[in-house]
Residue, then its C-alpha position, 0 to 999 in steps of 0.5 A: m739134202n734136208d727132207t723137208t723145207p717150207v719153200a723149195i726154190i728151183g734155180a739160183g739165177p737172179a730170180g731164185l736169188a731174189v726170192a731167197a733174199c726176200l724170204r730171208q728178210a721175211g724170216v721164212d726158211f727155204t732151200i735153193i736147188e741149182k743143177e750147176q756148181q755155181a749160182a747164176p750159171a747162165w750169166r756166166r756163160h753169156y757171150e762176153r760183150v753182153h751188157l744189161h739193156t736196162t739201166k742199173r737204177y731199175s735192174s738191181l735185185p731187192f735190198l741191194p742197189f748196184p755199186k755207184h761206180y758201175p756204169r749205167y748199163v752193167p756189163r756181164a762180168l760186173f753183173v756176175d760179180y754183183l750176184d756173187a756179192y748178193a748171195q753172200r750178203f744174204d747168206l744164200r747157199p744153194r744146193f749145187g749139182e742137184t738136177v730136178k727130175a720131178v715136182t709132184r704134189d703129195g700129202r705134205g704139199w710138194r715133193v721135189d725129186a732131185t739128184s741126191s734125194p727127194l725134198h718135201a716142201k709146202h711151197v715151190v718157186i720155179a726160178s729156172g729161167y727163160n733160157a733153160e733149153p736152147l731152141r734150134p729149129g730144123f732147116a732143109g739140108i742142114d745136115t749137108f752144111m759143111g761149115k761150123t754150126l752152133h747155138s748162140a748159147d755156145y757163142r763167147n766171142a768173134t775171135p774164131f770167126a775172123g775173116q769168115s762169112v757167118l749167118v746169124v739166124g734170128m734177130g732178137n736182141t742176142g742175134a743182133e748183138i752177136a752180128l755186131d760183135l762179128a762185124e766189129s771183129g773182122a767177120k762178114p755177118t748176115i742176119s736172117v730175119r724170118g718175119g717182122v721185128h721192132i727195133v728201138p734205140r737204147e736211149l731215146f733223145g738221151v732218155p733210157i728206153q726202159i724209162v720211156g717204156m715205163a712212162a708209156r704204160l701210163g697211156p693207152q696201148r693203142f695210141n702208143d703203138v701208133l705213136f712209136p713208129i712215127i718217132l722211131d722212123l725219125v730216130l732210126g730212119r726207115l729200115e724197110k730198105y734194108g730188109l727190116k720190116r715191122p710186124g703186124q702187131g704194135l710194139l707194146e701189143q707184141i710185148a703184152i700178148a707174145s712176151r716178146i721185147p723189141v730189139i734194143d739197138v746198141g750199134t747193129i743198125g749203124k753197121i747194117r747201114e754201112g753194109a758191114i752187116k747184111v740182112a736176108p729173109d728166112i732160110a729156104e734150103i741149105s746145100g753144102r756151104c750154099i744157103r738159098f733164102a726165101d727170096g730166091k737169092n743164095g749166099e755161101f757161108d763158113a758158119i751158122i750161128f742160131a740165135t733162135g731162142y730158148r724155152p723155159g723147160y720146167a714142163r719136163f719136170l712138173e706134174p702132168g696136168i699142172q700148168p702155172d698160169r703166169s709169173g708172179v703171184t696169182a690166185q692159182a699160184s697162191d692156192l697151189g703153193l706153186y709159183l713162177v718168177g722171172f718168166h714175164n718179159a715186160v717193157t719195164g725190164l725183166l730184172r725189174e719185174i723179177g724184183i717185184e715178183a720176188q717180193a710179192i711171192a715172199d709176202d704171199i708165202r709168209h702170210r700163208l704160213n703165218r695163217k697156218k700157224a695161227a690155225e694150228i694153235l687156235p683151240v678146237 
């Protein structure tokens, strides 16, 4: 590994590749560090049926639109092909197999301790993604469960679960879509929903929900949070009778405060109405194959899939006491030379935000490096 570089990019997923391409276009050198042996490893491991929930028009990375023959909602395999082509187009060559152990400040800016050797950089961009470390909460009696358990990160398809009773814990977009995959493949899924959940259709009256969300940002949040439930009840029906309640926070308020996007329905609600997918509250206790829920009801299950989310994981290698304030270019990030990209879930779509953040970060780094060079050549 090179000993020094103007910019060290940690992670070769969509965010890391986008920043690298923007730096390439800006004429700034960089080094990409990736712990796996391929770019975009998380997307290669995603369950097979996953598609982008946002339209291809607003989900491509900077400088390279999706091919015209791609469908509006790009499937996983085609998105991986696109990312490979993106890396080739901008000659992005990550240093694979390099696990970052520590990122600390030193006299030259930042020291990135990785598997092979330390790397010194003026600027560091953390693009390791939301889904770095799977979260699997504990439940009373989980050690007694006699069936199969796995996190959604390890789910590929429904084939191993055909004919089985499967509990999916958590109803985010992943949990909802895995339950749909199971139902369509002959399994008997139940979704355990701990609290309230906002659910929206992928398209509202033929308009992609992403575009509706983009338009909604132009109006008052409080007004839209009152209006959306009325519209969604007309489109999806009242879902409380199926055990699906809305949270106390409004849809847009929850995105803004908790960075939690709604469930974008691609067929799960229809299967719930049919009875092919059941809904249960939070787990109270597990005993053998029997699971008791918070409402006192019981069920027997052959498998549990934990769709319980992830955490970013960069705190484990970042110097203690340093906590980036938010994704993108901020005064703190610019002053430190330490940026986050791809950690802001917005109603407009994560990939769209990644493109915006990547360009802003590359511009900020280029301006700072140019100012430094100018200061070095000025006469004393």
